[in-house]
C-alpha positions as CSV (number, residue, x, y, z in Angstrom):
1,X,87.6,112.6,91.4
2,X,89.7,110.9,89.3
3,X,87.1,109.7,86.4
4,X,88.5,111.7,83.6
5,X,89.8,110.2,80.7
6,X,92.5,113.5,79.8
7,X,92.2,113.2,76.0
8,X,94.8,116.5,76.0
9,X,97.6,114.2,77.9
10,X,97.3,110.6,75.2
11,X,99.4,108.5,74.5
12,X,100.5,109.2,78.5
13,X,96.8,108.7,79.7
14,X,96.3,105.4,77.1
15,X,96.8,103.2,79.6
16,X,96.3,104.6,83.1
17,X,94.9,108.3,84.8
18,X,95.8,111.2,85.1
19,X,96.0,111.2,88.3
20,X,98.2,107.9,88.7
21,X,101.2,109.7,86.4
22,X,104.1,110.2,88.0
23,X,106.0,113.6,89.0
24,X,109.3,113.1,90.2
25,X,108.3,109.2,90.5
26,X,104.8,109.3,92.9
27,X,101.8,109.1,91.4
28,X,100.0,112.9,91.2
29,X,97.0,110.9,93.2
30,X,99.5,110.7,95.9
31,X,100.6,114.7,97.5
32,X,96.7,114.8,97.2
33,X,96.3,111.3,99.6
34,X,99.5,112.4,101.8
35,X,97.8,116.0,102.7
36,X,94.5,114.5,103.9
37,X,94.1,114.6,107.7
38,X,91.8,111.6,108.1
39,X,90.6,108.3,106.7
40,X,87.7,107.3,105.0
41,X,89.0,108.8,101.6
42,X,86.4,107.8,98.2
43,X,88.4,107.3,95.2
44,X,86.2,108.5,92.4
45,X,87.2,107.0,88.8
46,X,86.1,104.8,85.8
47,X,85.2,101.5,84.6
48,X,88.6,101.5,82.2
49,X,91.1,102.6,84.7
50,X,89.4,99.9,87.5
51,X,92.8,97.7,87.5
52,X,95.3,100.1,87.5
53,X,93.7,101.9,90.7
54,X,93.3,98.2,92.7
55,X,97.1,98.2,92.1
56,X,97.6,101.4,93.5
57,X,95.6,101.3,96.6
58,X,97.4,98.5,97.2
59,X,100.1,100.3,98.2
60,X,98.7,102.7,99.9
61,X,98.9,103.2,103.7
62,X,95.4,105.3,104.0
63,X,91.5,103.7,104.0
64,X,90.7,104.1,100.4
65,X,87.1,103.2,99.2
66,X,87.7,102.9,95.7
67,X,84.0,104.2,93.5
68,X,83.9,102.7,90.0
69,X,81.9,104.6,87.3
70,X,80.6,102.4,84.5
71,X,82.1,103.9,82.1
72,X,85.0,103.2,79.3
73,X,85.5,106.1,77.3
74,X,85.0,109.9,76.6
75,X,81.9,109.4,74.5
76,X,80.3,108.0,78.3
77,X,81.5,110.2,81.0
78,X,79.1,111.9,83.5
79,X,80.8,114.7,83.8
80,X,82.7,116.3,86.8
81,X,78.5,117.6,88.8
82,X,77.2,114.4,87.5
83,X,79.9,111.7,88.3
84,X,79.5,113.5,92.1
85,X,75.8,113.2,92.1
86,X,75.8,110.0,90.9
87,X,78.9,109.3,94.4
88,X,76.5,111.0,96.5
89,X,72.8,108.8,95.0
90,X,75.2,105.3,95.1
91,X,76.8,105.8,98.9
92,X,74.2,107.6,100.4
93,X,76.1,110.4,101.2
94,X,74.0,112.4,104.5
95,X,77.0,114.4,105.9
96,X,79.5,117.7,104.5
97,X,81.7,116.5,101.4
98,X,85.2,117.8,101.1
99,X,85.8,117.3,96.8
100,X,89.5,118.0,95.4
101,X,89.9,117.4,91.9
102,X,92.6,114.5,91.3
103,X,95.3,116.0,89.0
104,X,96.4,118.6,91.1
105,X,99.2,119.5,93.4
106,X,98.5,122.1,96.0
107,X,100.7,123.5,97.9
108,X,98.5,124.8,100.9
109,X,96.9,123.2,103.7
110,X,94.2,121.5,104.0
111,X,94.1,121.3,108.1
112,X,93.5,125.9,107.8
113,X,91.5,125.2,104.2
114,X,89.1,122.5,106.4
115,X,89.2,124.9,109.5
116,X,87.6,127.7,107.3
117,X,84.9,126.4,106.6
118,X,81.7,127.8,108.5
119,X,78.8,126.1,107.4
120,X,78.6,127.3,104.1
121,X,79.4,125.8,100.3
122,X,83.3,126.9,100.4
123,X,85.8,127.2,97.5
124,X,89.6,127.1,97.4
125,X,91.1,129.4,95.5
126,X,94.1,130.7,93.3
127,X,94.9,134.2,91.9
128,X,96.8,134.1,88.8
129,X,96.8,137.9,88.7
130,X,96.7,138.0,84.9
131,X,94.1,138.4,83.2
132,X,95.7,136.8,79.2
133,X,96.5,133.7,81.7
134,X,93.0,133.4,82.5
135,X,90.8,133.9,79.5
136,X,89.0,130.8,78.6
137,X,90.6,128.9,80.2
138,X,89.6,128.3,84.1
139,X,86.5,129.5,86.0
140,X,87.1,132.3,88.5
141,X,85.1,133.9,90.6
142,X,84.2,137.3,91.9
143,X,84.4,137.9,95.4
144,X,83.8,141.1,98.4
145,X,85.0,140.3,101.8
146,X,85.5,136.5,101.6
147,X,82.5,135.6,99.7
148,X,81.7,134.7,96.4
149,X,79.3,137.1,94.3
150,X,79.8,135.8,91.5
151,X,81.2,133.4,89.1
152,X,82.4,132.3,85.8
153,X,83.1,129.1,83.9
154,X,86.1,129.6,81.1
155,X,84.7,133.9,80.2
156,X,86.6,135.3,76.9
157,X,86.4,138.6,79.4
158,X,87.1,137.3,83.0
159,X,86.2,139.7,86.1
160,X,88.9,139.0,87.7
161,X,91.3,136.3,88.1
162,X,90.8,134.7,90.8
163,X,91.2,131.1,89.8
164,X,89.3,128.1,91.1
165,X,91.3,124.6,92.0
166,X,89.1,121.8,92.1
167,X,88.9,122.1,95.6
168,X,85.1,122.5,97.3
169,X,83.4,122.0,100.6
170,X,79.6,121.1,100.3
171,X,77.9,121.2,103.6
172,X,74.9,118.2,103.8
173,X,72.4,120.2,103.1
174,X,73.6,121.2,99.7
175,X,74.1,117.9,98.3
176,X,70.4,117.2,97.1
177,X,71.1,120.4,94.9
178,X,73.4,118.9,92.5
179,X,70.7,116.0,91.4
180,X,68.0,119.6,90.9
181,X,70.6,120.9,88.9
182,X,71.5,118.3,86.5
183,X,68.2,118.8,85.5
184,X,68.2,122.1,85.0
185,X,70.7,122.2,82.4
186,X,72.2,120.7,79.1
187,X,74.5,118.2,79.6
188,X,77.9,120.8,77.7
189,X,77.4,122.5,81.1
190,X,77.8,119.4,83.5
191,X,81.7,121.3,85.5
192,X,82.1,122.2,88.5
193,X,81.8,126.1,87.6
194,X,78.4,125.9,86.3
195,X,77.4,124.2,89.1
196,X,79.2,127.4,91.2
197,X,77.6,129.7,89.5
198,X,73.7,128.5,89.6
199,X,74.6,128.0,93.3
200,X,76.0,131.9,94.6
201,X,73.1,132.5,93.2
202,X,71.1,130.5,95.5
203,X,73.4,130.2,98.5
204,X,76.3,132.2,100.3
205,X,79.1,131.1,99.5
206,X,83.0,131.4,101.1
207,X,86.1,131.4,99.7
208,X,89.7,130.3,101.0
209,X,92.4,132.0,99.0
210,X,95.7,130.5,99.1
211,X,99.8,131.1,97.9
212,X,102.1,129.1,96.9
213,X,102.3,126.8,94.0
214,X,99.6,125.4,92.4
215,X,99.8,122.8,90.0
216,X,96.8,121.9,87.5
217,X,98.2,119.6,85.4
218,X,96.3,119.2,81.9
219,X,99.1,119.6,79.0
220,X,101.9,118.2,78.6
221,X,103.6,121.8,79.2
222,X,102.2,122.1,82.3
223,X,102.9,118.0,83.5
224,X,106.5,119.2,82.2
225,X,106.7,121.8,84.7
226,X,105.3,120.1,87.8
227,X,108.3,117.7,87.4
228,X,111.2,119.9,86.7
229,X,110.0,122.0,89.5
230,X,109.9,118.7,92.1
231,X,113.0,117.8,90.7
232,X,114.7,121.3,90.6
233,X,115.9,120.4,87.0
234,X,115.1,117.5,84.1
235,X,113.3,114.7,85.3
236,X,115.0,110.7,84.9
237,X,112.6,108.2,85.6
238,X,113.8,105.1,87.5
239,X,116.3,102.5,85.3
240,X,116.1,104.9,82.7
241,X,119.8,105.2,80.4
242,X,121.0,108.2,79.1
243,X,123.8,107.5,76.4
244,X,125.7,110.8,74.5
245,X,122.2,112.6,75.0
246,X,121.5,116.3,75.1
247,X,117.8,116.6,77.1
248,X,116.2,119.8,78.1
249,X,112.7,121.2,79.3
250,X,111.3,117.0,79.6
251,X,110.7,114.3,81.4
252,X,112.0,110.5,80.9
253,X,109.6,107.9,82.4
254,X,110.9,104.5,83.7
255,X,112.9,101.9,81.9
256,X,113.5,103.7,79.2
257,X,116.5,105.0,76.9
258,X,117.8,107.6,75.0
259,X,121.4,107.5,72.4
260,X,123.0,109.9,70.4
261,X,119.9,112.5,71.0
262,X,118.6,115.5,71.3
263,X,115.3,115.8,73.1
264,X,114.0,119.2,74.2
265,X,110.2,120.0,75.7
266,X,109.5,116.7,75.6
267,X,107.4,113.4,77.7
268,X,109.3,110.2,77.0
269,X,106.5,107.9,78.4
270,X,107.8,104.5,80.3
271,X,109.5,101.7,78.3
272,X,110.7,103.9,75.5
273,X,113.5,104.1,73.4
274,X,115.0,106.7,71.4
275,X,118.6,106.6,69.4
276,X,119.7,109.1,67.0
277,X,116.9,111.4,67.0
278,X,116.1,115.6,67.4
279,X,112.8,115.7,69.1
280,X,110.7,118.5,70.0
281,X,107.2,119.3,72.1
282,X,105.9,116.2,71.7
283,X,104.8,113.3,73.5
284,X,106.2,109.8,73.8
285,X,104.1,106.5,73.7
286,X,104.4,104.2,76.1
287,X,106.9,101.5,74.5
288,X,108.3,103.5,71.3
289,X,110.5,102.8,69.5
290,X,112.4,105.2,67.3
291,X,115.7,105.4,65.6
292,X,117.5,107.3,63.2
293,X,114.5,109.9,62.0
């Protein structure tokens, strides 16, 4: 699923979808695609980013089926559950469905996840181990003996620290329930967490708890962390030039130039030029030029 508009990462996502943002020079979605153990992958996105995904698809060494929602802005989007239901109907899907959020990086083996599937809905979970980090931010599952007994979508008083990471397998007999759920719920509750909360009261649901790293790339801080963890240092993109400058905890994308500057906790988009600046905790959009401020 790659149809969101990622408003929290603007202006980075003004002209490209979040799954196409590079982490150490490679699009986020590539980290997912290369782990999927088969071809026949459907990537669902929107009309706004159609061209960018077509260019990306032409370079991928897998059989990708681009599915385009007819939306161009945040106010028109279908929501994740709505997008899944739209995909099921338009593609006439009548087999088990493996759904993955396109803006996450997972470090577990998808083969292990698939082997855990036993004909019940299956959800991947990650234990953050701190309720304060979960509160109001993530959908969480309450489990008992590897069965999901309850679900809370971004709760203020979480009952567990097991976070849903946007990776699911839904058996084919579940697929008609997406449409049923959407008919019964208000639009603002069309996130997967609300659907899973509704579903686990009607169907037995299994869970797969994984260990290792997981990156939910939703804001500047998480994007910087993913780049720094994968590169082991500040990430400087291809053909970028750093002259007499100090760069800390930042990401500098390709073809940018930083001269006589101090940059801390920032993301500098491609083709930008900074000279004589001292900046902290910000995102600089593509092609921006800033001098001596």
